[in-house]
C-alpha positions as CSV (number, residue, x, y, z in Angstrom):
1,X,-20.0,9.0,26.0
2,X,-23.0,7.3,23.9
3,X,-22.6,4.9,20.7
4,X,-24.5,5.7,17.6
5,X,-25.2,2.2,16.7
6,X,-26.5,3.1,13.4
7,X,-23.8,5.6,12.3
8,X,-21.5,2.5,13.5
9,X,-23.7,-0.4,11.2
10,X,-22.9,1.9,8.4
11,X,-19.4,2.1,9.1
12,X,-19.0,-1.6,8.9
13,X,-20.8,-1.7,5.9
14,X,-19.1,0.8,4.2
15,X,-15.7,-1.2,4.9
16,X,-17.1,-4.3,3.8
17,X,-18.1,-2.8,0.8
18,X,-14.8,-1.3,0.2
19,X,-13.3,-4.6,0.4
20,X,-15.8,-6.2,-2.1
21,X,-15.0,-3.8,-4.4
22,X,-11.1,-3.7,-3.8
23,X,-11.4,-7.5,-4.4
24,X,-13.3,-7.0,-7.6
25,X,-10.8,-4.3,-9.0
26,X,-7.9,-6.8,-7.9
27,X,-9.8,-9.6,-10.8
28,X,-10.0,-7.2,-13.1
29,X,-6.5,-5.6,-12.8
30,X,-4.8,-9.2,-12.6
31,X,-6.9,-9.9,-15.7
32,X,-5.6,-6.5,-17.5
33,X,-2.0,-8.0,-16.3
34,X,-2.6,-11.0,-18.4
35,X,-3.9,-9.9,-21.2
36,X,-1.4,-7.3,-21.4
37,X,1.5,-9.9,-21.8
38,X,-0.5,-11.4,-24.8
39,X,-0.6,-8.0,-26.3
40,X,2.9,-7.5,-26.1
41,X,3.5,-10.6,-27.8
42,X,1.1,-9.1,-30.4
43,X,2.7,-6.0,-30.9
44,X,6.1,-7.4,-31.6
45,X,4.7,-9.7,-33.9
46,X,3.6,-6.9,-36.0
47,X,6.5,-4.7,-35.8
48,X,8.3,-7.5,-37.0
49,X,6.0,-8.0,-39.8
50,X,6.2,-4.2,-40.7
51,X,3.3,-3.0,-39.2
52,X,-0.4,-4.4,-39.0
53,X,-3.5,-3.8,-41.2
54,X,-3.9,-0.2,-39.7
55,X,-0.8,0.7,-41.0
56,X,-0.9,-0.3,-44.3
57,X,-4.4,1.4,-44.4
58,X,-2.9,4.7,-43.5
59,X,-0.5,4.3,-46.4
60,X,-3.4,4.1,-49.1
61,X,-3.6,7.7,-50.8
62,X,-6.8,9.8,-49.9
63,X,-7.8,7.3,-47.1
64,X,-7.8,8.6,-43.8
65,X,-6.8,6.1,-41.2
66,X,-9.6,5.0,-38.1
67,X,-8.4,5.5,-34.4
68,X,-7.2,2.3,-33.0
69,X,-10.3,1.5,-30.3
70,X,-9.4,0.4,-26.9
71,X,-8.2,-2.9,-26.1
72,X,-9.5,-5.6,-24.0
73,X,-6.6,-4.8,-21.2
74,X,-7.1,-1.2,-21.5
75,X,-11.0,-1.3,-20.6
76,X,-10.4,-3.9,-17.7
77,X,-7.5,-1.3,-16.4
78,X,-10.0,1.9,-16.5
79,X,-12.5,-0.6,-15.1
80,X,-10.1,-1.4,-12.3
81,X,-8.9,1.8,-11.4
82,X,-12.2,3.1,-11.6
83,X,-13.5,0.8,-9.0
84,X,-10.3,1.4,-6.9
85,X,-11.4,5.1,-6.5
86,X,-15.1,4.0,-5.5
87,X,-13.2,1.6,-2.9
88,X,-11.1,4.1,-1.6
89,X,-14.0,6.4,-0.9
90,X,-16.2,4.0,0.5
91,X,-13.0,3.2,3.0
92,X,-12.4,6.6,4.1
93,X,-16.4,6.8,4.4
94,X,-16.2,4.3,6.9
95,X,-13.4,5.4,9.4
96,X,-15.4,9.0,9.1
97,X,-18.5,7.1,10.0
98,X,-16.7,5.3,12.9
99,X,-15.7,8.6,14.0
100,X,-18.9,10.1,14.3
101,X,-20.4,7.0,16.0
102,X,-18.2,7.2,18.7
103,X,-17.3,10.5,19.1
104,X,-13.9,10.3,19.0
105,X,-11.2,10.1,16.5
106,X,-11.5,6.8,14.8
107,X,-7.9,5.6,15.9
108,X,-8.7,3.7,19.3
109,X,-7.7,0.1,18.5
110,X,-6.2,-2.2,15.7
111,X,-9.0,-2.5,13.6
112,X,-9.4,1.1,13.0
113,X,-5.6,1.5,12.6
114,X,-5.3,-1.2,9.9
115,X,-8.1,0.8,8.4
116,X,-6.4,4.0,8.2
117,X,-2.9,2.3,7.1
118,X,-4.8,0.1,4.1
119,X,-6.9,3.5,3.1
120,X,-3.4,5.5,3.2
121,X,-1.5,2.7,0.8
122,X,-4.5,2.8,-1.9
123,X,-4.5,6.7,-1.7
124,X,-0.7,7.0,-2.1
125,X,-1.1,4.0,-5.0
126,X,-3.1,6.5,-6.8
127,X,-0.5,8.8,-6.9
128,X,2.7,7.2,-7.2
129,X,1.4,4.5,-9.9
130,X,-0.4,6.9,-12.4
131,X,2.6,6.0,-14.7
132,X,3.4,2.2,-13.3
133,X,-0.9,0.6,-13.7
134,X,0.7,-2.5,-14.0
135,X,1.7,-2.9,-10.3
136,X,-2.1,-2.4,-9.0
137,X,-2.8,-6.1,-9.6
138,X,0.3,-6.8,-7.0
139,X,0.0,-4.0,-4.4
140,X,-3.7,-4.6,-4.0
141,X,-2.7,-8.3,-2.5
142,X,-1.4,-7.0,0.5
143,X,-4.1,-4.5,1.3
144,X,-6.8,-7.1,0.7
145,X,-5.1,-9.2,3.2
146,X,-4.7,-6.8,5.7
147,X,-8.1,-5.5,5.5
148,X,-9.5,-9.3,5.7
149,X,-7.8,-9.6,9.0
150,X,-9.0,-6.5,10.1
151,X,-12.6,-7.3,9.9
152,X,-12.0,-10.7,11.3
153,X,-9.1,-11.4,14.1
154,X,-8.5,-7.5,14.7
155,X,-12.3,-6.4,14.2
156,X,-13.3,-4.3,17.5
157,X,-17.2,-2.8,17.9
158,X,-17.4,0.5,18.0
159,X,-16.5,1.6,21.6
160,X,-15.3,4.6,23.2
161,X,-11.2,4.4,23.7
162,X,-9.7,3.8,27.3
163,X,-8.7,7.0,29.5
164,X,-5.2,6.4,28.3
165,X,-5.9,7.5,25.0
166,X,-8.4,10.4,25.5
167,X,-5.8,13.1,24.2
168,X,-5.2,15.5,21.6
169,X,-2.0,13.4,20.7
170,X,-4.3,10.3,19.5
171,X,-5.4,11.9,16.3
172,X,-1.9,13.8,15.6
173,X,0.5,10.9,16.7
174,X,-1.4,7.7,15.7
175,X,-3.0,9.6,12.1
176,X,0.9,10.5,11.2
177,X,2.2,6.8,12.1
178,X,-0.7,5.0,9.8
179,X,-0.3,6.9,7.0
180,X,3.2,6.6,7.0
181,X,3.1,2.5,7.5
182,X,0.5,2.3,4.4
183,X,3.2,4.6,2.1
184,X,5.9,2.0,3.4
185,X,3.6,-0.5,2.3
186,X,3.8,1.0,-1.5
187,X,7.6,1.1,-1.0
188,X,8.1,-2.2,0.4
189,X,5.8,-3.8,-2.6
190,X,8.0,-2.2,-5.2
191,X,11.3,-3.3,-3.6
192,X,9.6,-7.2,-3.5
193,X,9.0,-6.7,-7.4
194,X,12.4,-5.1,-8.1
195,X,14.3,-7.8,-6.6
196,X,12.1,-10.6,-8.3
197,X,12.4,-8.2,-11.8
198,X,16.5,-8.5,-11.3
199,X,16.0,-12.1,-11.1
200,X,13.7,-12.5,-14.4
201,X,15.5,-9.6,-16.6
202,X,14.0,-8.0,-19.6
203,X,14.8,-10.8,-22.3
204,X,14.2,-13.4,-20.0
205,X,10.6,-13.8,-19.8
206,X,10.3,-17.0,-21.5
207,X,12.1,-18.9,-19.3
208,X,9.1,-20.4,-17.4
209,X,6.0,-19.4,-15.4
210,X,7.9,-16.7,-13.5
211,X,9.6,-15.0,-16.3
212,X,6.3,-14.7,-17.8
213,X,5.0,-13.0,-14.6
214,X,7.7,-10.8,-14.9
215,X,7.1,-10.0,-18.4
216,X,4.9,-6.7,-18.2
217,X,6.7,-5.4,-15.1
218,X,8.4,-2.3,-15.3
219,X,11.7,-2.0,-15.7
220,X,14.1,-2.7,-12.6
221,X,15.1,1.0,-12.4
222,X,11.6,2.3,-12.0
223,X,10.8,0.0,-9.5
224,X,13.3,1.0,-7.5
225,X,12.8,4.6,-8.2
226,X,9.4,3.9,-7.1
227,X,10.5,2.2,-3.7
228,X,13.1,5.2,-3.0
229,X,10.8,7.9,-3.6
230,X,8.0,6.5,-1.4
231,X,10.3,5.7,1.3
232,X,11.5,9.4,1.1
233,X,7.8,10.4,1.6
234,X,7.1,8.1,4.6
235,X,10.4,8.1,6.6
236,X,10.5,11.8,7.7
237,X,6.5,11.2,8.6
238,X,7.3,7.8,10.6
239,X,10.4,9.8,12.3
240,X,8.0,12.5,13.2
241,X,5.7,10.2,14.4
242,X,8.0,8.5,16.8
243,X,8.8,12.0,18.2
244,X,5.4,13.1,18.5
245,X,4.6,9.7,20.2
246,X,7.8,10.4,22.8
247,X,6.3,14.0,23.6
248,X,3.0,12.0,24.2
249,X,4.7,9.8,26.4
250,X,6.6,11.9,28.8
251,X,2.9,14.2,29.1
252,X,1.2,10.7,29.8
253,X,3.9,8.3,31.7
254,X,6.4,11.0,32.9
255,X,8.9,9.7,30.5
256,X,10.0,10.8,26.8
257,X,11.5,7.1,26.0
258,X,11.6,3.7,28.2
259,X,12.2,1.5,25.8
260,X,8.7,-0.4,25.8
261,X,8.6,-3.2,22.9
262,X,6.5,-0.8,20.8
263,X,9.3,1.9,21.5
264,X,11.9,-0.4,20.5
265,X,10.7,-2.0,17.6
266,X,9.7,1.5,15.9
267,X,12.9,2.6,16.5
268,X,14.8,-0.6,15.1
269,X,12.4,0.2,12.0
270,X,13.5,3.9,11.5
271,X,16.9,2.4,11.6
272,X,16.6,0.2,8.9
273,X,14.9,2.5,6.5
274,X,17.5,5.1,7.2
275,X,20.1,2.3,6.8
276,X,17.9,2.0,3.3
277,X,18.0,5.3,2.3
278,X,21.7,5.6,3.1
279,X,22.4,2.3,1.4
280,X,20.6,3.4,-1.7
281,X,22.7,6.9,-1.8
282,X,25.7,4.5,-1.8
283,X,27.5,3.0,-4.7
284,X,28.0,-0.7,-4.8
285,X,24.6,-1.0,-2.7
286,X,22.1,0.6,-5.1
287,X,21.1,-2.8,-6.5
288,X,19.8,-5.8,-4.6
289,X,21.5,-5.0,-1.6
290,X,19.5,-1.7,-0.6
291,X,16.5,-2.8,-1.8
292,X,16.6,-6.1,1.0
293,X,17.2,-3.7,3.5
294,X,14.1,-2.0,2.5
295,X,12.3,-5.2,2.9
296,X,13.3,-5.9,6.3
297,X,12.1,-2.5,7.2
298,X,8.7,-3.7,6.1
299,X,9.0,-6.6,7.5
300,X,10.1,-5.0,10.8
301,X,6.8,-2.6,10.4
302,X,4.7,-6.0,10.4
303,X,6.2,-7.6,13.2
304,X,5.8,-4.2,15.2
305,X,1.7,-4.3,14.2
306,X,1.1,-7.7,14.9
307,X,3.5,-9.6,17.0
308,X,4.2,-6.8,19.1
309,X,0.8,-5.5,19.6
310,X,-0.8,-9.2,20.0
311,X,1.8,-11.1,21.6
312,X,3.9,-9.1,23.6
313,X,2.8,-7.6,26.8
314,X,3.7,-3.8,27.0
315,X,2.8,-0.2,27.6
316,X,1.0,0.0,24.3
317,X,-1.1,-3.5,24.5
318,X,-4.4,-1.9,26.0
319,X,-5.1,-0.6,22.6
320,X,-2.9,-2.1,20.0
321,X,-1.9,0.7,18.6
322,X,1.7,2.2,17.1
């Protein structure tokens, strides 16, 4: 199997460009978040004063009120969102180009897995955060951290995979796991922000910097619902990925389950997310208790990705894959 060095280089450039665009988008979205806080205070002042100049003009007989232009925060948000779409296209392009360069499915090492998971997180965010755009400033931070680690610590040159991964199960099993991991990232961030919002409820925005940061977050119910719906989507995908991995293990190693460290921690993470869904539907656990379980599941996923792949030796150590 030959490696197309030109396509591999284009893939790396696409990944690096996506990272740079994501970083710029994050700066714009953070600026939007900050300016919207100031705008909210201004709006409250206008309401308290009985409206603004625009309302007064609208009340003048025979005069047509002009449509207000976009605020600075809305412009920043629009530019940031557009950059997110461009970055997502470039990241998907980098994955596709890596596949053509290596003539295999581009999930043969941890660099490629993390890239796929981050792309899934951004694409899931573009769907799930349409009505809660204020969360982008927070969700892109872990995405950028993971992409930075992928491009530095986890980076691997384009190369053929080891013989054990030359199977039609690779694109099926690993794609499902990586996509579900990306969606779990959205859920984990939403639960963390839910816990933060519960600590700084509405009306508590003026109590220091942390309260002010929470000012423009959606209400706790919206954040909790986002975490729950994201987990509802990711959980069956992750479970299917584990089952398909067991079928692949039987074909490759002659047994469905051997309590390999990767298998064990994946099963633990699945159980934690199952406990979260059960707790979320149980009266008395729907507040912070269920959210903490969801955060524990996300931590287990990160532990499985980094510690198990990079520190613990097991049957999955050859590729650093889920």
